[in-house]
Structure formats: C-alpha cells, structure tokens
C-alpha positions as CSV (number, residue, x, y, z in Angstrom):
1,M,20.8,-17.5,21.0
2,S,22.1,-14.3,22.7
3,E,20.3,-11.0,22.1
4,A,23.3,-9.6,20.2
5,S,23.3,-12.5,17.8
6,A,19.5,-12.2,17.4
7,G,20.0,-8.6,16.5
8,E,22.7,-9.4,14.0
9,L,20.5,-12.0,12.5
10,R,17.6,-9.5,12.2
11,Q,20.0,-7.0,10.5
12,E,21.1,-9.7,8.0
13,I,17.5,-10.6,7.2
14,L,16.6,-6.9,6.8
15,G,19.5,-6.5,4.3
16,S,18.4,-9.6,2.3
17,F,14.8,-8.4,2.4
18,G,15.9,-5.0,1.1
19,Q,17.8,-6.7,-1.8
20,L,14.7,-8.8,-2.6
21,M,12.5,-5.8,-2.6
22,R,14.8,-4.0,-5.0
23,H,14.5,-6.9,-7.4
24,V,10.7,-7.0,-7.0
25,T,10.5,-3.3,-7.6
26,R,12.4,-3.6,-10.9
27,W,10.0,-6.4,-11.9
28,R,7.0,-4.2,-10.9
29,Q,8.3,-1.2,-12.9
30,L,8.4,-3.3,-16.0
31,D,5.0,-4.8,-15.3
32,M,3.4,-1.5,-14.5
33,A,5.0,0.5,-17.4
34,D,1.6,0.9,-19.0
35,V,-0.1,2.4,-15.9
36,E,-0.6,6.1,-16.4
37,V,-0.7,7.4,-12.8
38,T,2.0,9.4,-11.0
39,M,3.6,8.2,-7.8
40,P,1.6,10.7,-5.7
41,Q,-1.6,9.4,-7.4
42,A,-0.6,5.8,-6.7
43,R,0.1,6.7,-3.1
44,C,-3.3,8.4,-2.9
45,L,-5.0,5.3,-4.4
46,M,-3.3,3.1,-1.9
47,L,-4.4,5.3,1.0
48,V,-8.0,5.3,-0.2
49,A,-7.9,1.5,-0.5
50,L,-6.8,1.3,3.1
51,H,-9.3,3.9,4.3
52,P,-12.5,3.7,2.3
53,S,-14.5,6.9,2.3
54,M,-11.5,8.9,3.4
55,P,-12.0,12.7,3.8
56,I,-9.8,14.8,1.4
57,S,-8.4,16.6,4.5
58,A,-7.2,13.2,5.9
59,L,-5.7,12.3,2.6
60,A,-3.8,15.6,2.6
61,A,-2.6,15.0,6.2
62,H,-1.4,11.4,5.4
63,L,0.3,12.5,2.2
64,R,1.8,15.5,4.0
65,I,0.5,17.9,1.3
66,G,-1.8,20.9,1.5
67,L,-5.5,20.7,1.1
68,P,-5.5,22.4,-2.4
69,S,-2.9,19.9,-3.6
70,A,-4.9,17.0,-2.3
71,S,-8.0,18.3,-3.9
72,G,-6.2,18.6,-7.2
73,L,-4.8,15.1,-6.9
74,V,-8.2,13.7,-6.2
75,E,-9.7,15.7,-9.1
76,R,-7.3,14.2,-11.5
77,L,-8.1,10.7,-10.2
78,V,-11.8,11.4,-10.5
79,E,-11.3,12.5,-14.1
80,A,-9.3,9.3,-14.8
81,G,-12.1,7.3,-13.3
82,Y,-10.1,5.8,-10.4
83,V,-11.9,7.4,-7.5
84,E,-15.3,9.0,-6.7
85,R,-15.8,12.0,-4.6
86,N,-19.0,12.2,-2.6
87,P,-20.4,14.5,0.1
88,D,-20.1,13.1,3.7
89,P,-23.7,12.2,4.7
90,D,-22.9,13.3,8.2
91,D,-21.4,16.7,7.2
92,R,-22.0,18.0,3.7
93,R,-19.0,20.4,4.0
94,H,-16.7,17.3,3.8
95,Q,-15.9,15.4,0.6
96,L,-15.2,11.6,1.0
97,V,-13.1,9.8,-1.5
98,T,-13.7,6.1,-2.5
99,L,-12.2,3.9,-5.1
100,S,-14.2,3.2,-8.2
101,D,-14.3,-0.2,-9.7
102,A,-11.4,0.8,-12.0
103,G,-9.5,2.1,-9.0
104,R,-10.0,-1.2,-7.2
105,I,-8.7,-3.1,-10.2
106,L,-5.6,-0.8,-10.4
107,V,-4.8,-1.1,-6.7
108,D,-5.1,-4.9,-7.0
109,R,-2.6,-4.7,-9.8
110,F,-0.2,-2.7,-7.5
111,H,-0.4,-5.6,-5.0
112,E,0.2,-8.4,-7.4
113,L,3.7,-9.7,-7.6
114,P,4.7,-11.0,-11.0
115,A,3.5,-14.6,-10.5
116,E,5.8,-16.0,-13.0
117,K,8.9,-14.5,-11.5
118,L,7.8,-15.4,-7.9
119,G,7.2,-19.0,-9.2
120,D,10.7,-19.0,-10.7
121,L,12.1,-17.9,-7.3
122,L,10.3,-20.6,-5.4
123,A,11.2,-23.3,-8.0
124,G,14.9,-22.8,-7.2
125,L,14.4,-23.6,-3.5
126,S,14.9,-27.0,-1.8
127,R,12.1,-28.6,0.2
128,L,13.8,-27.6,3.4
129,E,14.1,-24.0,2.3
130,L,10.4,-24.0,1.2
131,E,9.3,-25.3,4.5
132,S,11.4,-22.8,6.4
133,L,10.2,-20.0,4.2
134,R,6.6,-21.0,4.8
135,L,7.1,-20.8,8.5
136,G,8.9,-17.5,8.2
137,V,6.4,-15.9,5.9
138,A,3.5,-17.0,8.2
139,A,5.3,-15.4,11.2
140,I,5.9,-12.2,9.3
141,E,2.3,-12.1,8.2
142,R,1.1,-12.6,11.7
143,E,3.2,-9.8,13.0
144,A,2.1,-7.5,10.2
145,R,-1.5,-8.2,11.0
146,L,-0.9,-7.4,14.7
147,I,0.8,-4.1,13.7
148,A,-2.1,-3.3,11.3
149,E,-4.6,-3.8,14.1
150,R,-2.8,-1.1,16.2
151,V,-2.9,1.5,13.3
152,P,-6.0,3.6,13.9
153,P,-8.3,4.5,11.0
154,A,-8.9,8.1,9.9
155,T,-10.6,9.8,12.8
156,D,-13.2,12.5,13.0
157,S,-10.5,14.9,14.2
158,E,-8.9,14.5,10.7
159,R,-12.2,15.7,9.1
160,T,-11.8,19.4,8.3
161,P,-13.8,21.2,5.7
162,A,-12.6,20.2,2.2
C-alpha cells in the first residue's frame, strides 16, 4: 500500500469515526438528560478524574479560564457533592480538588456507552467484521495508551496560589 493510499484510508476511517461519534453523542445526550451539570462542570470533573488532587490553578490553566472562574466552578461542584477541595499538605496556600464518591460515579457514567445500543451495533456485524473490529480496536487502544503515557501530569510549575 502506497503512502498516499494509506493517508486516504486514514481520512476515510476518520470520517466514519466522526459519524459514529455523532451517533454515540446523540445516544449519550438522551442517556444523560437527567444529569444536572453544565458542560464546563463536566469538563472539570473529567480533568479531576484524570489528575486526582489537581490544584485549582492547574484546572484553570487546563480549562483556559481564569482562577476566579475555576474557583467558582469548583465551589458549585463542591456544593453539588461531586468534588472535595482540600489544602495541599505540601503548601497550605494551594487547594487540591479530588472527586467525591458521587463524582466518581458520575464520571463513570460519562464513560459508559449505552450498552444496549452498542450491543445492537455489534449484533449486526458478520464474524469477519467482528474479528477485524477486534484487531482494529486493540490497535487503537494500544496507540491511545502510548499517547497517554507521553502526556505529563500536572506539574509543580502549574501550582500557583489558589
């Protein structure tokens, strides 16, 4: 396979993947209709899940918002019971944000695909398609893991007084 045809194949796969994600997003919207968090709050929860004990200043930087906005966002999530805010044991000027049990349950819900719909999708595939998909998904998961290993965690340089 020439490099040009590999590139074209990647573009076709990306287009198909985009379409699939649009379908899944619609399913998720229906499934998550009863969740009472805003999109910025959901993004904050996802970041805290990825970086436990994250400083509020690092949250602000990752979300590309100001420190006062990040503090307000965290405060609303504390009030809702989804996160906890604690002093940094190494520097009491910093506040660290962690998920509460309720926050972990909610984030787990964000990650779940509607199992019934996914089962319906897979039920419509032939054995050959299922075997090919298994290989492809395993390869994508491997590459995602390698990329995730290169993403640095929040660093001390991101810790500014909150």
